[in-house]
N, C-alpha and C positions, 0 to 999 in steps of 0.2 A: 464825626457823628456820635451821638449818644442817645441813650434811652432814659426816660423818666417813667418809673413804675411804682405801684404801691408795694410796700414791704410785706412779706409774709412771715409766718413763724419760722421758716427756714432761714430767714435773714437776721434773726435776733442776735446771734453771736457776732456777726460781721458788723452790724449797725452799732451795737453797744461798744464794741472795740473801737470803731471809728470815732464815736462820740467821746469815749474816754481818752483817746490819744489827743483830742483837741483840748483837754483840760476840763471839760464839763463833767458833772456828775450824772450818772444814769438813774440814781434814785429819784423817784418822783416824776420821771418822764412818762408820757402816755404809753399806751399799749403799742406794740410794734405795728399793728394794723393801721395806726394813725400816721405812720411815716411814709414819706415818698423818698425814693432812692434815685439818684442820677448816677448812671454807670456807663462806662465806655463799651464799645463793641466787644472788648475782651472781658467784659463783666467785672472790671475794676471800678470800685466805688470812687467817685470824686465829690459827691455831695449827698447830704441827707437833710431832711426837714420834717418836722411833725406838723400835721394839720388836724387839730382837735376841733370838733364841732360842738357848739352849744346852741341848740335851736337853729336860728338863722344866722348865727355869727360863728366865725372861725377864729381860732387862736393858733398862730404860728409859733413853733417852739423848736429849739435845738437846731438852728441852721448851722451846719458844719460843712466846711469845704476843705478839700485837700488842695492846698495852695499850689503845689507843684503840678497838679493835674488840671487845675481850674483856670482857664483863660477868662478874661472878662466877657467874651462872647458866650462861653458856656454858662457862666454865672447868670448873665442876663436871660438867656434862653431857659435855663432851669427855673429861675424865679418866675418868669413869665408863664411857664407851664403850670407852676403851682397856683398862680392866680387864675389861670384858665380852668383848672380843676375845681377850684373853689366856686367859680361861676357855674360850672357844669353841675355842681352839687347844690345849686340854687341858694348859696349863701348870699346874704345881703351886705355883709361887711367882714373885714378881716382885722384882727388886732395882733399886736406883738409888743413885747417889752424888751428894753435893752438898757445898758448902763448909761448910754448917751445917745443923743440924736444922731441919726445916720443919714447922710446925703443919699446913700444908695437906696434906702427905703423911700425917701422923698421922690426920687426919680420915678418910682412906681406908683406915686400918688398917695403915699402914707403921710399923715400929718400928726403932730403931737397933740394930745388931748389931756385934760385933767382926769384924775382917777375917778372923779364923780360922774364922768360921762360913760363909764364902762357899764354895759348891761348887767343887770342883777345876776343873770345866769353865769356870767364870767367871774363875778366878784368872789365866788366861793373857791376859785382855783388858787392854789398856794402861791402862784406868782403875784397875785394881787393882795393876798392876806398877809404875806410876809415881806416887809420892807418895800411895799409898793411906793412909798414916798421917796425912796432913793432910786427909783427907776423911771425911765422915760416910757410913756405909753403912747403907742402910735396906732392910728386907725386908717383904714382905706374902705370907702364905700364902694360896693360893687354894682349897685343898682342905680 
């Protein structure tokens, strides 16, 4: 059993440390309140992801999982709960970027799109202004 919850200011140190240990930079990440945490019953983190909102669109960032704690079932349930939260927040679509196409995201209905198809509200995010031509952009429609 595990719990998915919104991060609070009390989670900053734990989340930033978790992200840093994965090799990602924390500079430029969204505010802690944008993060969702997956934790065990013993309050051990096994996953985090940021869900930034831009109007009716969401941007998923910094998906980090503790591979020793994360079973495929946990990962699927965690990501499904992230999508359910996006729907609950009445978002119409979700976006993400990665270095390469991922079958995992395709399983959840994400498809690759050209950078020109990104909503104007998202284009100002540094993920799309810096080296977006070297990244894969994926979208999932929620409505």
